N, C-alpha and C positions, 0 to 999 in steps of 0.2 A: 504494500500500500504506500509506503514512503517513496518507493521508486516511481510509482504512478504520479504522486503529487509533484515530485521533482521534475518529472518529464513534462507534466502540465505547466508548471511554472517556467521551465525552460522554453516551452513553446510560446507561451504568452510573452515572455521577455523578448524572444527573437522576433515575434510578430510586431511588437511595439517598436522595437528598434528599426525594423525594416520599414514600417509605416511612416515613422518620423523621418527616416533617411530619405524616403521617396518624396515626402512632402517638402522637406527643405531643399532637395535637389530641384524639384519643379519650381520652387519659389526663387531660389538664388541663382541657379545655373541657367534655367530656361527663361527666367525673368517674368513669370506669371505672378500677379499680385493676388494673394488669397483674400477671400471674403472674411468677414468677422466670424461667421459660424465655423469656417475652416480653422481659424486660429483658436477658437474656444474648444474645438474638438480635439486639439492636441493635448490639452490639459490631462485627460485621463491616461493617455499614453505615457506622458512624462511621469505622472504619479505611479503608474504600474512599473515603470523602469526603476524608479527610486525605491519603491516598497519591495519589489522582488529582489533587487540587489541587496537591500538591507536584510531580508530574510536569509539569503545565501551567506552573507557575511556573518550574521549572528549564529547561524547553524554551524558554521566553520569553527567558531570560537565558543560553542555552547558548553563544552566541558570546562573551559577556563573560567567562563562567567559564573557557572553554577557552583564552582568550588569554593 
């Protein structure tokens, strides 16, 4: 079950990074100006990247923290 959760979190993390990368590529490289909704829709992706990264970092040091 833990492996399933880790796989799911890795998938969400990869999807979020890919989505933001494509959005920023279109905005800055191709020169398209995003609408307000497009900018607001980036917030959950950024939050997911930060939170999932924190989960992985805290799980890595879980034994040290709980000691």
